[in-house]
C-alpha positions in Angstrom: 49.1 160.3 -56.8 52.4 161.4 -54.9 53.6 160.2 -52.2 55.8 163.1 -51.3 56.0 165.2 -48.2 54.6 168.7 -47.7 58.0 169.6 -47.1 59.2 168.9 -50.9 56.2 171.3 -51.5 57.3 173.9 -49.3 61.0 173.5 -50.6 59.5 173.9 -54.6 57.6 176.9 -53.5 60.5 178.9 -51.8 62.9 178.1 -54.6 60.3 179.6 -57.3 59.3 182.5 -54.8 63.1 183.5 -54.5 63.4 184.5 -58.5 61.6 187.4 -59.4 61.6 186.3 -62.6 59.0 183.2 -61.7 56.3 185.1 -60.0 55.4 188.4 -58.0 55.4 188.6 -54.1 52.5 186.7 -52.7 51.4 186.0 -56.3 50.8 182.5 -57.2 50.1 179.4 -55.7 51.6 175.4 -55.4 50.4 172.3 -54.8 50.7 168.7 -54.1 48.5 165.5 -53.4 49.4 162.9 -51.6 48.0 160.4 -48.7 48.1 160.5 -44.8 46.4 158.5 -42.4 43.2 159.6 -40.9 43.3 159.7 -37.3 39.4 159.1 -36.7 39.6 155.8 -39.2 42.9 155.0 -39.2 43.0 154.6 -43.1 45.0 156.5 -45.6 43.1 159.4 -46.9 44.0 161.6 -50.1 44.8 165.1 -49.3 46.0 168.0 -51.2 48.1 170.4 -50.0 48.0 174.2 -51.1 49.4 177.1 -50.3 46.2 179.1 -48.8 45.2 182.7 -49.0 47.7 185.3 -48.2 51.5 184.6 -48.0 54.4 184.4 -50.6 56.2 181.7 -52.3 59.3 182.5 -51.5 58.9 182.7 -47.7 56.3 179.8 -47.5 56.2 177.5 -44.0 53.9 174.4 -43.3 51.8 177.1 -41.6 51.0 178.6 -45.0 49.3 175.4 -46.6 45.7 174.4 -46.3 45.0 170.9 -46.3 41.9 169.1 -47.9 40.2 166.0 -48.3 40.6 165.3 -51.9 37.1 163.1 -51.7 35.2 165.9 -50.6 36.8 168.5 -52.6 36.1 166.7 -55.9 32.8 166.1 -54.6 31.8 169.7 -54.9 31.6 169.3 -59.1 28.0 167.7 -58.2 26.6 170.9 -56.3 28.5 173.6 -58.3 26.0 175.8 -59.3 27.3 177.7 -61.6 29.5 180.3 -62.6 27.1 182.9 -61.2 27.1 181.9 -57.8 30.3 180.0 -57.7 31.7 182.8 -55.0 29.7 180.7 -52.6 32.1 177.4 -53.4 34.6 179.1 -51.6 32.8 178.9 -48.2 32.1 175.0 -49.2 36.2 174.7 -49.2 36.2 175.0 -45.3 33.7 171.9 -45.2 36.4 170.0 -47.3 39.3 170.9 -44.6 41.0 167.6 -43.0 41.5 168.3 -39.4 42.3 171.9 -38.4 42.5 172.6 -42.4 45.8 174.6 -41.5 45.6 178.0 -43.7 42.3 179.4 -45.3 41.8 178.1 -48.7 42.5 180.7 -51.5 40.1 181.2 -54.6 42.3 178.9 -56.5 42.0 175.8 -54.6 39.6 174.7 -57.0 42.1 174.6 -60.0 44.5 172.7 -57.6 42.4 170.1 -56.6 40.0 169.4 -60.0 43.3 169.2 -62.2 44.3 165.7 -62.6 47.7 166.1 -61.6 49.9 165.3 -58.6 51.7 168.6 -58.3 50.9 172.0 -60.0 52.1 175.5 -60.0 50.1 178.7 -60.6 52.5 181.5 -61.8 52.6 185.5 -62.1 55.7 185.4 -64.4 56.5 188.7 -66.3 57.1 186.8 -69.5 53.8 184.5 -69.4 51.8 187.6 -68.6 53.3 189.5 -71.6 52.1 186.5 -73.9 48.9 186.5 -71.8 47.9 190.2 -72.7 49.4 190.0 -76.1 46.1 191.0 -78.5 47.0 187.7 -80.3 48.2 186.0 -77.3 46.5 182.5 -78.3 48.3 182.4 -81.9 51.6 183.4 -80.4 51.4 180.7 -77.5 50.9 178.0 -80.2 53.7 179.9 -82.1 55.7 179.6 -78.6 55.2 176.5 -77.4 53.7 174.6 -80.6 51.1 171.9 -78.5 53.3 171.3 -75.4 51.5 174.2 -73.8 48.3 175.6 -74.6 46.0 178.8 -74.2 42.8 179.6 -71.8 40.9 182.2 -72.1 40.6 185.2 -69.3 38.4 184.0 -66.9 38.0 185.1 -63.4 39.9 182.9 -60.5 37.3 180.7 -59.0 35.6 177.2 -59.4 34.9 177.6 -63.1 38.5 178.2 -64.0 39.4 174.7 -62.0 36.9 172.9 -64.6 38.2 174.8 -67.3 41.9 173.9 -67.0 40.8 170.6 -65.4 39.2 170.1 -69.4 42.1 171.3 -71.2 44.6 169.2 -69.4 42.3 165.9 -70.2 41.8 166.9 -73.9 45.6 167.9 -74.3 47.6 164.9 -73.0 50.9 166.1 -74.1 50.8 169.4 -72.4 52.7 170.6 -69.5 50.7 173.5 -68.4 48.9 176.4 -70.0 49.0 180.2 -70.5 45.7 182.1 -68.6 44.7 184.7 -71.0 45.4 188.1 -69.4 46.7 186.6 -66.2 49.5 184.3 -65.5 50.4 180.5 -66.2 50.0 176.9 -64.8 52.1 173.9 -64.7 51.9 170.4 -63.9 53.6 167.4 -63.3 54.0 163.8 -61.8 56.6 164.6 -59.3 57.5 167.5 -57.6 60.7 167.9 -59.3 59.2 167.3 -62.7 56.2 170.2 -62.1 59.2 172.4 -61.0 61.0 172.0 -64.4 57.9 172.2 -66.2 56.9 175.7 -65.1 60.9 176.8 -65.4 60.4 175.4 -69.1 57.5 177.6 -69.9 59.0 180.5 -68.1 62.6 180.4 -69.8 60.6 179.6 -73.1 58.6 182.6 -73.0 61.9 184.4 -71.8 63.3 183.7 -75.1 60.7 183.8 -77.7 60.2 187.8 -76.4 64.1 188.3 -76.7 64.3 186.3 -80.1 61.0 187.8 -81.8 60.6 191.0 -80.3 61.2 194.6 -81.8 64.3 196.6 -80.3 62.2 199.8 -78.7 59.0 198.3 -77.8 58.0 201.6 -75.6 58.2 203.9 -78.8 61.3 206.5 -79.1 62.6 208.8 -76.2 60.5 212.0 -75.7 63.2 214.9 -75.6 62.9 216.6 -72.0 61.5 213.3 -70.6 64.8 211.3 -70.3 65.9 210.7 -66.4 67.7 213.6 -64.8 71.4 213.1 -63.1 70.9 211.2 -60.2 71.7 213.7 -57.6 69.0 216.3 -59.0 66.7 213.3 -59.5 66.6 212.3 -56.1 66.7 215.9 -54.5 63.7 216.4 -56.8 62.2 213.5 -55.6 62.4 214.2 -52.1 60.9 217.5 -52.8 57.9 216.0 -54.5 57.6 213.0 -52.0 55.8 214.7 -49.1 53.8 216.5 -51.9 52.5 213.4 -53.7 52.1 211.5 -50.1 49.7 214.5 -48.7 47.5 213.7 -52.2 47.8 210.2 -52.2 46.6 210.6 -48.3 43.4 212.4 -49.1 41.3 209.5 -48.2 43.4 207.8 -45.6 46.7 207.9 -44.3 49.1 206.2 -46.9 53.1 205.3 -46.7 55.4 206.1 -49.7 58.3 204.3 -51.5 60.2 205.8 -54.4 61.6 203.8 -57.1 64.2 205.5 -59.6 65.2 202.3 -61.0 66.2 201.9 -64.9 63.2 200.2 -65.8 61.1 202.9 -64.6 62.9 205.7 -65.7 63.1 204.1 -69.2 59.3 203.8 -69.4 58.7 207.3 -68.3 60.9 208.8 -71.0 59.2 206.8 -74.0 56.4 208.0 -76.3 54.3 205.2 -74.9 53.7 205.9 -71.8 50.5 208.0 -71.8 48.5 205.4 -73.7 49.8 202.1 -72.1 49.8 203.6 -68.7 46.2 204.2 -69.3 45.4 200.8 -69.9 46.5 200.0 -66.4 47.8 196.5 -65.1 46.2 193.1 -66.0 46.9 190.5 -63.7 45.0 190.5 -60.8 47.5 190.7 -58.2 49.0 193.7 -60.1 45.9 196.1 -60.6 44.9 194.8 -56.5 47.8 196.4 -55.5 48.5 199.5 -58.2 44.7 200.2 -59.0 42.9 200.8 -62.1 45.5 203.0 -63.7 48.4 205.3 -62.2 48.8 209.0 -62.3 51.1 210.1 -65.0 52.7 213.5 -64.9 52.6 215.1 -68.1 55.5 217.4 -67.9 59.1 216.9 -68.8 61.3 216.4 -65.5 63.0 219.2 -66.5 60.0 221.6 -65.8 60.3 224.1 -62.9 59.7 222.5 -59.5 56.8 224.7 -58.8 54.9 223.9 -62.0 55.2 220.0 -61.6 53.4 220.5 -57.9 50.6 222.9 -59.7 50.4 220.5 -62.4 50.2 217.1 -59.4 47.2 218.7 -57.8 45.4 219.4 -61.0 45.7 215.9 -62.1 44.9 214.3 -58.8 41.7 216.2 -59.0 41.2 215.0 -62.4 42.5 211.3 -61.0 39.7 211.3 -58.5 36.6 212.2 -60.5 38.0 209.7 -63.4 38.1 206.6 -60.2 34.6 207.7 -59.0 33.2 207.6 -62.3 35.0 204.0 -63.0 33.2 202.9 -59.8 29.9 204.5 -60.5 30.3 202.5 -64.4 30.6 199.1 -62.7 29.2 198.9 -59.2 26.0 197.4 -58.6 24.0 197.2 -55.1 26.0 194.7 -54.1 29.1 195.9 -54.5 31.1 197.4 -51.3 31.7 201.1 -50.7 34.2 202.7 -52.7 37.2 202.7 -50.9 39.3 205.5 -52.0 39.7 207.4 -54.8 43.6 208.3 -54.6 46.3 206.8 -56.5 48.4 204.0 -55.7 51.2 205.0 -58.2 52.6 208.2 -59.6 54.6 208.3 -62.5 56.9 211.7 -62.8 59.0 211.7 -66.1 62.7 212.3 -65.1 61.9 211.4 -61.9 61.0 208.3 -60.8 57.5 206.4 -58.9 56.1 207.0 -56.3 53.7 204.0 -54.7 51.6 204.1 -51.9 49.7 201.4 -49.3 48.8 201.2 -46.1 52.1 200.4 -44.8 55.8 200.7 -46.0 55.5 196.9 -47.0 52.1 197.3 -49.3 53.7 200.9 -50.7 57.0 198.8 -51.9 55.3 195.8 -52.9 52.8 198.1 -55.1 55.7 199.4 -56.9 57.4 196.2 -57.4 54.2 195.3 -58.9 54.1 198.3 -61.2 57.6 197.1 -62.5 56.3 194.0 -63.1 53.5 195.5 -65.2 56.1 197.4 -66.9 57.8 194.3 -67.7 54.4 192.6 -68.8 53.6 195.8 -71.4 57.7 195.8 -73.2 57.0 192.0 -73.6 53.3 192.4 -75.1 54.4 195.4 -76.9 57.3 193.4 -78.4 55.9 190.9 -79.8 52.2 192.3 -80.5 50.1 195.1 -79.0 49.5 195.0 -75.2 45.7 194.3 -74.3 44.7 194.2 -70.5 41.6 192.4 -69.3 38.8 194.5 -69.6 38.0 197.5 -67.1 34.8 196.0 -66.2 36.6 192.4 -65.5 39.1 194.7 -63.3 36.2 196.3 -61.6 34.6 192.9 -60.5 37.9 191.7 -58.9 38.9 194.7 -57.2 35.4 194.9 -55.9 34.7 191.4 -55.1 33.3 190.3 -52.3 35.6 188.1 -51.2 38.5 190.5 -51.7 36.4 192.7 -49.3 36.2 189.8 -46.9 40.0 189.5 -46.7 40.4 193.3 -46.0 37.8 192.8 -43.1 39.9 190.0 -41.6 42.9 191.9 -41.2 44.3 192.9 -37.7 43.4 196.1 -36.4 46.5 198.5 -37.1 48.8 200.0 -34.1 48.2 203.5 -33.1 51.1 204.8 -35.0 50.6 202.4 -38.1 51.2 204.8 -41.0 53.1 207.4 -39.6 56.4 208.3 -39.8 59.0 209.5 -37.0 62.3 210.9 -36.9 64.2 210.9 -33.7 67.2 212.4 -33.2 70.0 211.4 -31.0 68.1 208.0 -31.2 71.7 205.7 -31.3 71.3 205.5 -27.5 69.8 206.3 -24.1 66.6 208.1 -24.4 66.6 208.6 -27.7 66.8 205.1 -28.2 64.1 203.9 -25.6 61.7 206.5 -28.1 62.8 204.9 -31.4 61.8 201.4 -30.1 58.6 202.5 -28.4 57.2 204.6 -31.4 58.4 201.4 -33.6 56.8 199.1 -31.6 53.7 201.0 -32.0 53.6 200.8 -35.8 55.3 204.0 -36.8 58.4 203.8 -39.4 61.2 205.2 -37.9 64.3 207.3 -39.0 66.9 207.1 -36.4 69.3 210.0 -36.6 72.5 209.9 -35.2 76.2 211.4 -35.1 77.4 207.8 -34.2 76.4 205.6 -37.5 77.0 202.4 -35.5 74.6 203.5 -33.0 71.8 204.7 -35.2 72.4 201.6 -37.4 72.2 199.4 -34.3 69.1 200.8 -33.1 67.0 200.8 -36.4 68.1 196.9 -37.7 66.8 195.9 -33.8 63.5 197.9 -34.8 63.2 195.6 -37.9 63.5 195.6 -41.8 64.1 198.7 -43.5 60.3 198.5 -44.4 60.5 199.6 -40.6 63.3 201.9 -39.6 66.2 203.4 -41.3 69.4 205.3 -39.8 71.0 208.6 -40.9 73.9 210.2 -39.8 72.7 213.7 -38.5 74.7 216.8 -37.1 71.6 218.9 -35.6 73.8 221.5 -35.7 74.0 221.5 -39.4 71.0 222.7 -41.4 72.5 221.0 -44.4 72.7 217.7 -42.6 69.5 218.0 -41.1 67.8 218.7 -44.6 69.2 215.7 -45.8 68.0 213.4 -42.9 64.3 214.7 -43.6 65.2 214.2 -47.5 66.1 210.8 -46.3 62.6 210.4 -44.8 60.8 211.4 -47.9 62.8 209.0 -50.0 62.0 206.1 -47.7 58.5 206.4 -46.2 57.1 209.8 -48.5 57.5 212.2 -45.5 57.9 212.9 -41.7 54.7 213.1 -39.5 56.2 213.2 -36.1 59.6 214.5 -35.0 61.4 213.9 -31.5 64.0 216.8 -30.8 66.0 215.0 -28.4 69.5 215.1 -29.7 71.7 216.8 -26.5 74.8 217.2 -24.3 75.4 218.6 -20.8 78.5 220.0 -19.7 78.0 220.6 -15.7 80.2 223.6 -14.5 79.6 226.8 -12.6 79.0 230.3 -14.1 82.7 231.0 -13.7 84.4 228.1 -15.5 82.0 227.9 -17.8 83.6 229.0 -21.9 82.3 230.7 -24.6 82.9 226.9 -26.3 80.6 225.5 -23.4 78.2 227.5 -24.0 77.9 227.6 -27.9 78.5 224.1 -28.2 75.4 222.9 -25.6 73.2 226.0 -27.3 74.1 224.9 -31.0 72.9 221.1 -30.0 69.9 221.5 -28.0 68.6 225.4 -29.0 69.7 225.5 -32.3 69.6 222.2 -33.4 66.0 221.8 -32.5 65.3 225.0 -34.3 67.1 223.9 -37.3 65.0 220.3 -37.2 61.6 221.8 -36.3 61.7 224.2 -39.2 62.9 221.4 -42.0 60.2 218.9 -40.7 57.4 221.7 -40.4 58.0 222.5 -44.0 57.5 219.2 -44.7 54.4 218.7 -43.0 53.0 221.6 -44.1 53.6 220.0 -47.9 51.8 217.2 -46.5 48.6 218.9 -45.1 48.5 215.8 -42.9 49.1 217.8 -39.5 51.9 216.0 -37.4 53.5 216.1 -33.9 56.3 218.3 -33.2 58.1 216.6 -29.6 61.1 218.4 -27.6 62.6 216.2 -24.8 63.2 219.4 -22.9 64.1 219.0 -19.0 62.6 219.9 -15.7 66.0 222.0 -15.8 64.4 224.4 -18.1 62.2 225.7 -15.4 64.2 224.5 -11.9 67.4 226.2 -11.6 70.3 223.7 -10.7 73.0 224.3 -9.4 76.6 224.5 -12.1 74.4 224.2 -14.9 73.9 227.8 -16.6 74.5 226.6 -20.6 72.8 223.4 -20.0 69.7 225.0 -18.3 69.7 227.7 -20.6 69.7 225.8 -23.8 66.6 223.4 -22.3 64.7 226.6 -21.1 65.3 228.0 -25.0 63.9 224.6 -26.3 61.1 224.8 -23.4 59.7 228.4 -25.1 60.5 227.3 -28.5 57.6 224.6 -28.0 55.4 227.4 -26.8 56.3 229.7 -29.9 56.2 226.8 -32.2 52.6 225.5 -31.1 51.2 229.1 -31.7 52.6 229.2 -35.1 51.6 225.9 -36.1 48.6 225.1 -34.8 46.6 226.4 -38.0 48.5 223.4 -40.2 47.5 220.9 -37.8 50.6 220.7 -36.5 50.8 220.1 -32.7 54.3 220.9 -30.5 55.0 219.4 -27.3 57.3 218.8 -25.0 59.1 216.6 -22.2 60.6 217.4 -19.0 62.3 214.7 -17.7 64.5 214.9 -14.2 68.0 213.4 -14.3 67.9 209.6 -16.5 71.1 207.9 -15.4 70.8 204.3 -16.3 71.0 204.2 -19.9 71.6 207.5 -20.9 74.2 209.0 -23.4 74.7 211.9 -21.7 75.1 210.5 -18.5 77.7 208.1 -19.9 79.8 211.0 -21.4 80.9 212.6 -18.0 78.1 214.4 -17.1 77.2 211.8 -14.5 80.4 212.0 -13.0 80.4 216.0 -12.9 76.5 215.8 -11.5 77.7 213.5 -8.9 80.4 215.6 -7.6 77.9 218.4 -7.5 75.8 216.7 -5.1 78.9 214.9 -3.1 77.7 211.2 -4.1 79.2 208.3 -5.7 78.6 208.4 -9.5 76.8 205.0 -9.3 74.4 206.2 -6.5 73.2 209.4 -8.5 70.1 207.5 -10.0 68.8 206.9 -6.1 70.1 210.1 -4.8 67.9 211.9 -7.8 64.5 209.3 -7.0 65.5 209.8 -2.9 64.7 213.7 -4.2 61.3 212.8 -5.7 57.9 213.0 -4.2 57.0 209.2 -5.7 61.1 208.1 -4.5 61.1 206.5 -7.9 63.9 206.6 -10.7 63.3 208.0 -14.0 64.8 205.5 -17.0 64.7 206.4 -20.7 61.6 204.2 -21.1 59.4 206.4 -19.0 60.3 209.0 -21.5 59.5 207.0 -24.1 56.0 206.5 -23.0 55.5 210.1 -22.1 56.3 210.6 -25.9 53.8 208.0 -27.1 51.2 209.5 -24.7 51.3 212.5 -26.6 51.6 211.4 -30.2 49.5 207.8 -29.8 46.1 209.6 -30.5 44.6 210.4 -27.0 45.7 213.6 -26.8 44.3 215.0 -30.1 43.8 218.4 -29.0 46.8 218.9 -26.7 49.1 221.5 -28.0 52.0 223.8 -26.1 52.1 221.5 -23.1 55.3 220.1 -21.3 54.9 216.8 -19.3 56.9 216.2 -16.5 58.9 212.5 -16.1 60.6 213.5 -12.9 58.6 211.1 -10.3 57.5 214.4 -9.0 60.0 217.3 -8.4 58.2 220.3 -6.4 60.8 222.7 -7.7 60.3 221.6 -11.2 56.1 222.2 -11.0 54.8 224.2 -13.8 53.5 227.3 -12.9 
């Protein structure tokens, strides 16, 4: 029994989880046994601290630990009803909790409690799983470790597996851990440091064994034409394919995408064993729960014409859905949850890379990371043996496990814009910044586009990590720059669902002082720029087949003849009519086009800060500092319009309540009668 604190367990977990060679994201669990004072009896009580359900070892905190009484946990052995009813034991863990118990206990709790060791690590290293999925894995484990590490045949995680490992440890006092067939490793120690050393010894020894005993080309020879395309060509093709692939992967439910063209992926896609190995699917439960039973693999070379790849993708997608439904029908029982969706989570395109999908960007990215783990596992197993994952029936039992279904049902309700990708132009400051932040807060992934790279980057970082937002430098007057921004959205998130044409500027002059340059600049940015952005994103939205939203930030000046702003007002009127024209044209694709007409936004506005405020103040004969109050007093509500008010209108149009509204202009002007729409 250890007297070390949960802090030692957390530190060990974080170190192990920080190295991808040791375990995958959110994979595995760690534990420590020790004593604490029972607050009721004031007596010392034997406890188990173990990573709870969900969470990640690399970022584990004390709140992520489940805390259970060992005496009660061990007493469950006497009432265990057998492997056919072992799922009932998970509910029994709740009766073993100490105090409030911390996090929800995971299915692996029994292993940590029943194995007679003070500290235990259960991990999913690629090297360990490679041995665990080799056709002769038991013999290879003996060859690699002697009697220091033993073999345990595949068994679905649960109470019986805990009993099995406990017996193996009792019968092998010399062992420091086990290889779990088809699954991963478990190691133990009397101290936290010893347990960590033993885990690392198993992982590194397996790595060295595979490197020294493995053949040079475990995936076979390169298939001519399937080599990786040059980087610029590869990424351009990926950007073009991403919306198509995302649309297919979203047939049953909207998905976000992630793209990976790392060397490990491209090498696998170029080899002769790609198809047969991909067909076998992944093995470790953590892997296939996120990647599905197998990927969709395009069977054309990277050099094939793009239109041929698109046609083949659609054919293969139909076949994939039929095969997945057949897989479900082969193994489902009357007690099985309903089929969750027949679309692939992983799509492999030779010469280009891997597209992975999930309900949010992090899930999509992690699915891709897990398939990279699977590639590493297949390479290791094929290097020393033959890759032999667990049976398809076992995969189904885990994918449609009632306990897994219960975990999914506990997930919080998604935010209104979850699963959507928003591109906001002119988002580095002012109104665009407020819109980007609001859309991000409502669950969208946001592409923050602006001429000012530093401003765009700051806004994106304020919204969150690159799983939430990215920044791009975009000149909306340049068609190539606009397409580059849309391509960046496709590579980062899979496509675009919502665009806000906000980029703008204004020069306040009377007609006789307005130069041709003044006119061209404002029309280039707002009229032409909105056209270029809408054209590029509409193409993406049509290819996705998921509908979409285009929102124009126009102005009350699009309908109100304000003084000394002929170029600005005319450009805004152009934007306003684009809304009507595009709403009429794009409706058949489920794309809604609407506008927002703000009054002058002074505070927080990038346009006003760049001289427009001083110009307008001079027109109206007020101090620039009083311009916002002046605008407010001329409205019916006597209220100043701020950037967040415009952002509120954008969310109202796109947040899901106005699904049947298109071609509308929403005034955000606190009531300007002269700007009423007629």
